[in-house]
C-alpha positions in Angstrom: 116.1 96.2 89.3 113.1 95.1 91.0 111.0 94.5 87.9 114.0 93.0 86.0 114.2 90.4 89.0 110.6 89.5 88.8 110.7 89.0 85.1 113.4 86.5 85.5 111.6 84.4 87.7 108.1 84.2 86.1 108.8 81.3 84.2 110.3 79.5 87.1 107.1 80.7 89.2 104.8 79.0 86.6 106.5 75.8 86.5 106.8 75.4 90.4 103.1 76.1 90.5 102.4 73.0 88.3 104.7 71.1 90.4 103.3 72.3 93.6 99.7 71.1 92.7 101.2 67.7 91.9 103.3 67.5 95.0 100.2 68.7 97.2 98.2 65.5 96.4 100.0 64.1 99.4 96.9 63.5 102.0 98.4 64.0 105.5 95.3 63.0 107.2 95.9 59.2 105.8 98.7 59.1 108.5 97.9 57.8 112.1 96.8 60.6 114.7 99.5 61.7 117.0 99.7 59.5 120.2 101.8 59.8 123.5 104.2 57.3 121.8 104.5 59.2 118.7 105.5 62.3 120.7 108.4 60.5 122.2 109.3 59.0 119.0 109.5 62.6 117.4 111.8 63.6 120.0 114.1 60.4 119.9 114.3 60.6 116.3 116.0 64.0 116.3 118.1 63.1 119.6 121.4 64.0 117.5 120.3 67.3 116.2 119.8 69.7 119.3 118.0 72.5 117.1 115.5 69.9 115.6 114.9 68.4 119.0 114.1 71.8 120.5 111.8 72.5 117.6 110.3 69.3 118.3 109.6 70.1 121.9 108.4 73.6 121.2 105.8 72.3 118.7 104.5 69.5 121.0 104.5 71.6 123.8 102.3 74.3 122.0 100.3 72.8 119.2 97.3 71.8 121.3 96.5 75.2 122.0 95.9 75.9 118.1 92.8 75.2 115.6 91.5 75.8 112.4 88.1 75.8 110.3 86.9 73.7 107.9 84.3 74.9 105.5 81.5 72.4 103.9 78.6 72.8 101.8 75.3 70.7 102.6 72.6 70.7 100.2 68.9 70.8 101.3 68.6 66.9 101.1 71.9 66.4 103.6 74.3 65.7 100.6 77.7 66.9 101.0 78.3 69.0 97.9 81.8 70.6 99.1 83.8 69.1 96.2 81.3 70.3 93.7 81.2 73.8 94.9 85.1 74.1 95.1 85.5 72.6 91.8 83.5 75.5 90.4 85.6 78.0 92.6 82.9 78.9 94.9 80.4 79.9 92.2 77.5 81.7 93.6 74.9 80.6 91.1 76.0 77.0 91.5 75.5 77.2 95.3 71.8 78.7 95.0 71.0 76.1 92.5 72.1 73.3 95.0 70.5 75.2 97.7 73.6 74.5 99.5 74.5 75.9 103.3 77.8 76.7 104.4 78.9 74.8 107.6 82.1 76.0 109.2 83.6 73.2 111.5 86.4 73.9 114.2 89.1 71.4 114.0 91.6 71.4 116.7 95.5 70.7 115.7 95.5 67.9 118.4 93.1 65.6 116.7 94.5 66.1 113.3 98.2 66.7 113.4 100.5 63.8 112.6 103.9 62.2 113.2 104.9 62.3 109.7 103.8 65.9 109.2 105.6 67.2 112.2 109.0 65.2 111.4 108.7 66.9 107.7 107.8 70.5 109.2 111.0 70.3 111.4 113.3 69.0 109.0 112.3 71.8 106.3 112.1 74.8 108.5 115.5 73.8 110.2 117.1 73.1 106.9 115.9 76.7 105.5 117.0 78.3 108.9 120.5 76.7 108.6 121.3 76.6 105.0 119.1 79.1 102.7 118.0 82.0 104.9 119.5 85.5 104.1 120.1 86.4 107.4 119.4 83.4 109.7 122.6 84.1 112.2 120.9 87.5 112.9 117.8 86.5 115.1 117.6 84.2 118.1 115.8 80.9 118.7 112.6 82.3 120.1 112.0 84.2 116.9 112.9 81.1 114.9 110.4 78.9 117.0 107.6 81.4 116.7 107.9 83.0 113.4 109.8 80.6 111.1 109.0 77.1 112.3 105.2 76.8 112.6 103.1 74.9 110.3 99.9 77.3 110.6 99.6 81.1 110.4 96.0 81.6 111.0 93.0 79.2 111.1 93.4 77.6 107.9 93.2 73.9 107.7 96.6 72.0 108.0 98.2 71.9 105.0 102.0 71.2 103.6 102.5 74.8 102.4 106.3 75.0 102.9 107.9 73.0 99.9 105.7 74.9 97.3 106.5 78.3 98.8 110.2 77.1 99.0 110.3 76.0 95.5 108.5 79.2 94.0 110.5 81.7 96.0 114.0 80.1 96.2 115.1 82.1 93.1 115.1 85.2 95.2 117.7 83.5 97.4 119.8 82.6 94.4 119.6 86.0 93.1 120.5 87.5 96.6 123.7 85.2 96.6 124.7 86.4 93.1 124.1 90.2 93.4 124.3 90.7 97.1 120.8 91.9 97.4 119.5 93.2 100.8 117.2 91.5 103.0 114.7 94.6 102.0 115.3 94.3 98.4 114.3 90.5 98.9 111.2 91.1 100.6 110.3 94.0 98.2 110.5 91.8 95.3 108.2 89.1 96.8 105.9 92.0 97.4 106.0 93.2 94.0 105.4 89.6 92.5 102.5 89.0 95.1 100.7 92.4 94.2 100.8 91.6 90.3 99.3 88.0 91.1 96.9 89.8 93.5 95.2 92.0 90.9 94.7 89.2 88.6 92.8 87.1 91.4 90.5 90.0 92.1 89.7 90.5 88.5 88.6 86.7 88.6 86.4 87.1 91.8 83.1 87.8 89.8 80.2 85.6 91.2 82.2 83.7 93.5 82.4 83.2 97.2 85.4 82.3 99.3 85.1 78.3 100.2 87.7 78.5 103.3 88.1 80.6 106.6 91.7 81.1 105.8 93.4 79.9 102.7 95.6 76.7 102.3 98.3 76.4 99.8 96.1 74.6 97.6 93.6 77.8 97.3 96.7 79.8 96.9 98.0 77.9 93.9 94.6 77.7 92.2 94.4 81.3 92.3 91.4 81.6 94.8 92.9 84.4 96.6 93.0 87.2 97.8 89.5 88.1 98.8 90.4 90.0 101.8 93.5 91.4 103.8 93.5 88.0 105.8 94.2 86.2 102.4 96.9 88.6 101.7 98.5 88.2 105.1 98.9 84.6 104.9 100.0 84.0 101.5 102.9 86.5 102.3 103.7 84.9 105.6 103.9 81.7 103.8 106.4 83.0 101.4 108.7 84.6 103.7 108.8 81.9 106.5 109.5 79.2 103.6 113.0 81.4 102.8 113.6 81.5 106.5 112.7 85.0 107.1 110.8 85.4 110.3 107.3 87.1 109.8 104.1 87.5 111.9 100.5 87.6 111.5 99.0 90.9 113.1 95.7 91.8 113.6 93.6 94.8 114.3 90.2 93.1 115.7 88.2 96.2 114.8 89.0 99.5 113.3 88.5 102.5 115.4 87.1 104.7 112.6 86.0 102.1 109.8 83.7 99.1 110.0 85.1 95.7 110.7 89.0 95.1 111.1 92.4 94.5 109.6 95.1 91.5 109.0 98.6 92.2 107.8 101.8 90.3 107.5 104.9 91.7 109.3 108.6 91.2 108.4 111.3 91.0 110.9 114.3 93.1 109.7 117.9 93.7 110.7 117.2 96.0 113.6 115.1 93.2 115.5 111.8 95.0 114.8 108.9 93.7 112.9 107.6 96.1 110.2 104.2 95.7 108.0 104.1 94.5 104.6 102.3 97.3 102.9 101.8 96.4 99.3 102.2 100.2 98.4 99.8 101.3 101.1 101.5 104.5 102.4 99.1 105.0 105.2 98.0 101.8 106.5 96.6 102.8 109.8 94.5 105.7 108.7 91.3 104.2 110.2 93.0 104.3 113.6 94.1 101.4 116.1 92.3 101.0 119.3 94.0 97.4 120.0 96.5 95.4 117.5 97.8 92.2 118.1 100.5 89.8 116.9 100.0 86.0 116.9 102.8 83.8 118.4 102.7 80.1 118.4 103.7 79.7 121.9 100.5 79.2 124.1 99.9 81.4 127.2 96.5 82.4 128.9 94.3 84.5 126.6 92.3 87.3 127.8 89.0 85.1 128.0 91.1 82.7 130.2 92.4 85.6 132.6 89.3 87.1 133.2 87.5 83.7 133.9 90.1 83.3 136.8 89.1 86.5 138.3 85.8 84.7 138.7 83.4 86.2 136.1 80.9 84.0 134.5 81.5 82.8 130.8 78.5 84.5 129.5 79.8 87.9 130.8 83.0 87.5 128.7 82.9 88.6 125.2 83.9 85.6 122.9 86.3 88.2 121.2 88.7 87.8 123.8 88.9 84.0 123.6 91.4 83.9 120.6 94.6 82.0 121.3 98.4 83.3 121.7 97.7 87.2 120.9 100.5 89.6 122.1 99.5 93.1 122.3 101.5 95.4 120.2 99.3 98.7 120.2 102.2 100.7 121.7 104.4 99.4 118.5 101.9 100.7 115.8 100.2 104.0 117.1 100.1 106.6 119.8 98.7 105.3 122.9 97.5 106.5 126.5 96.3 105.1 129.7 92.4 105.8 130.2 91.5 106.2 134.0 87.8 106.2 134.8 85.8 106.6 137.9 83.2 104.4 138.4 79.9 105.7 139.7 78.3 102.3 140.8 78.1 101.7 144.4 79.2 97.9 143.9 82.4 97.8 141.8 82.3 95.1 139.0 85.3 92.6 138.7 86.0 93.7 135.4 84.9 96.4 132.9 85.2 96.8 129.0 86.0 99.6 126.7 83.7 99.4 123.6 84.3 101.2 120.1 81.5 101.7 117.7 82.1 99.4 114.9 79.6 97.8 112.2 76.5 99.4 113.5 76.9 98.5 117.4 79.3 98.9 120.3 81.7 96.2 120.7 84.3 95.5 123.5 87.8 95.8 122.6 89.6 96.0 125.7 89.1 95.0 129.6 90.6 96.0 133.0 90.1 94.7 136.5 88.3 97.3 138.4 89.9 98.7 141.6 87.2 98.2 144.2 89.0 100.3 146.7 89.4 103.5 144.6 86.2 102.8 142.7 88.1 103.3 139.3 89.7 101.4 136.3 92.6 102.0 134.2 92.7 100.8 130.5 96.4 100.5 129.4 97.7 101.0 125.8 94.7 102.6 124.2 94.9 103.9 120.8 94.0 107.7 120.5 91.7 109.7 118.1 89.0 107.1 118.9 85.3 107.2 120.2 85.0 104.9 123.0 82.2 104.1 125.3 82.6 102.4 129.1 80.7 98.9 129.2 79.9 95.9 131.4 78.5 92.6 130.9 75.3 91.5 132.9 73.9 88.0 132.0 75.1 87.8 128.8 74.2 91.3 127.5 76.6 94.5 127.0 75.4 97.3 129.3 76.7 100.8 128.3 77.6 102.9 131.1 78.0 106.8 131.2 78.7 108.6 128.1 80.5 108.0 124.9 84.1 109.8 125.0 86.8 110.9 122.4 90.5 110.1 123.4 92.1 112.9 121.7 95.5 113.2 119.9 96.9 114.8 123.1 95.9 112.0 125.2 93.1 113.8 127.0 89.4 112.9 126.9 86.4 114.6 125.8 82.9 113.5 126.9 80.2 113.6 124.1 77.1 115.4 125.6 78.6 116.9 128.9 78.4 120.4 127.9 76.3 122.2 130.6 74.6 124.6 128.5 73.6 123.2 125.0 73.8 125.3 122.0 71.8 124.6 119.0 72.7 124.9 115.6 71.9 123.9 111.9 74.2 121.4 110.1 74.6 121.3 106.6 76.0 117.5 105.5 77.3 116.2 101.9 77.8 112.9 103.3 75.8 110.2 105.1 78.8 108.0 105.5 82.4 108.7 105.6 82.5 107.6 101.9 79.2 107.9 100.8 77.7 111.1 99.4 74.4 112.7 99.6 72.3 112.3 96.7 69.8 115.4 95.6 66.4 114.3 95.7 66.7 111.3 98.3 65.5 111.6 101.7 67.8 111.3 104.9 66.9 110.5 108.6 69.3 112.1 111.4 69.6 110.1 114.6 71.2 111.2 117.7 72.9 109.1 120.5 70.6 109.8 123.6 70.7 109.1 127.2 68.8 106.0 127.1 72.0 104.6 125.1 70.4 104.2 121.9 69.9 106.0 118.3 66.7 108.5 118.6 65.5 109.6 115.2 65.4 113.2 115.5 64.8 114.6 112.0 64.1 113.7 108.5 64.7 116.0 105.3 65.2 115.7 101.4 68.3 116.5 100.0 68.9 119.8 97.7 72.3 120.3 95.6 73.9 117.4 97.1 73.5 118.5 100.7 71.0 117.9 103.3 70.1 120.6 106.2 68.9 119.8 109.5 68.0 122.6 112.1 68.0 123.0 115.8 70.6 120.3 116.4 72.6 120.2 119.7 76.2 121.0 118.7 77.7 118.6 121.2 76.0 115.3 120.4 77.0 112.0 118.5 75.0 111.4 115.4 74.5 109.4 112.3 72.8 109.7 109.2 70.9 107.0 107.2 69.2 107.0 103.9 65.3 107.1 104.2 65.6 104.0 101.7 68.1 101.4 103.4 68.6 99.8 99.8 71.5 102.5 99.5 73.6 101.0 102.4 76.2 98.5 101.7 77.2 98.6 105.3 76.2 100.2 108.6 77.0 104.0 108.4 79.6 105.6 111.1 78.7 108.0 113.6 79.9 111.5 113.5 80.2 114.7 115.5 79.9 118.3 114.2 82.7 120.9 114.5 83.6 124.1 112.8 80.8 123.6 110.1 81.9 120.0 109.0 81.3 116.5 110.1 84.0 114.6 112.2 83.9 111.0 111.6 84.3 108.3 114.2 
C-alpha cells in the first residue's frame, strides 16, 4: 500500500518542486526590519482571531532568543564568491581554484525577521492547524506553538519553507481523507518518499561540500541534501509541520561510544508522546546516549546562563552549554541513573562537569552545582553503559579529577584503575578502532590512560595474521591503539578496556 501511494504522488512532487523554486524567488530581506510599532501592528492585525493573535504574541515573545548561521566564501583577494560556489553546488575543486575561505556568520532573528514574514507564517500555520491537520484537535496549544507554528527548526537562515512543503505533501492529506489512513501511515509514507530521494542526493555528493550550516528550502529543492543527520531531521520536520503534524528537533550532542553526535526528527503520535523518525534504523541509539535534548521555540534560561548566575566566570563555562531552548529528554530515550561523587578537594568548586571521551578528547556533557556542606555532587539523568570522567574548569582549561569510570547497565559505577593489586596479561586484538581492523604487516602503538591524565605510549608491535599482541599489560586499564602511520586514521580512535579476552569499546 505504501509504495502505491508514493508512486501516485511522484508526478505531483516533481511539479511542486518546479513551482516551489519559482515561488521562492521572493526575498524576505527586502521588507523593513521589525520595529516596536510593527509588533503592535501584527498583534492588532489579528485582533479578531484569538488563535492567530496568541500565535503572534508567542513568536514575538520568543523570536529574539533564536539565530541562524549564514555561510559565505571569500577569495584570497577579498571578493565574495559565494554565489559562484553555490551555483556549482559546493564543488571542492572550484573552491580550491578560487582559493576561497569559508566564513560562517551568526545572524540573529531579531535583526532579520520581518512583519510580512511573521504575518504570513502565522496565517499559514493556523490554517493548517484548523483545516488540514489529520488530527489537530488531539493536541493542545503549547504543542502547536512550539512544534508546528515556528518558522525555524535549527540554525538555518530564515526561509519561507512552509508553502513548498505543504504543496509537495498535501496529496498525503488528500489520500488520508479518501482512504482513512492512520497518522502513522501518513508519516511512514513521507519517510518512504524522503528515504528514496535521500539515496539519490547521497549519490550526487562526489567532490562537494556543504554550503550551509543547516539547510534552507532552497537547498532541499535543489537536491543539495542530505549531507548528515541534521539535514535529514530538518527536511523531515519541515514536511511534517507543513501538514500540521507536530514534530521536534532532537539532538544527542555527543555519543557515548562513538565520535561526534546525532540529530533526528521526532513525531508526536496519538498517545501524546514524541517518537523518533528512524528511516529504517531499528537500533538508533546503539552508540549510547549520555545526554539528549529536544529543542523548543519557547525561550528559557540555558545551562550557560544558569551556571553564570551561580557566579562562575564565562571562561569556565563550556560553550557547548550556550545553546538556546533545549529540554533534557534523556530519560525518554534511554535508561538513566543519578551519579553521586565525593569531592576530595578542600575547597569545593561552585560547579563541576561530567565529561565523556569523544573525537579524541574529553568533552563536558553535563553539569551540576556542588554541595559545599557534604563535599559531594550529584549529576541527574545520566545515560548508562558509558565512560565518564569528573572534570572542572579553571581559567578556561578543562581539568580532569580522579579516575575515569563506567556507569554500568545496572546503574552501578566501576572506576578504571582502582584495583589494589594489578594483574598483568597479554592481549590480542583484531581492531584498532571499533570499525577498523588490524592489517598484517602494519605497526601499531598501544597507549594507556595514566595517572597524569594523559595517554602514555606503552608498546609498539607489528601485526601478524590480522591481529597484534601486546605483552605485560595491566588488566584494569583504559587503552587505545593507533596505527604507527596516522595516514590510516579517518577519525580519532575510540578507547577500550579488555575483559574476558576481548576489547570492550567506549
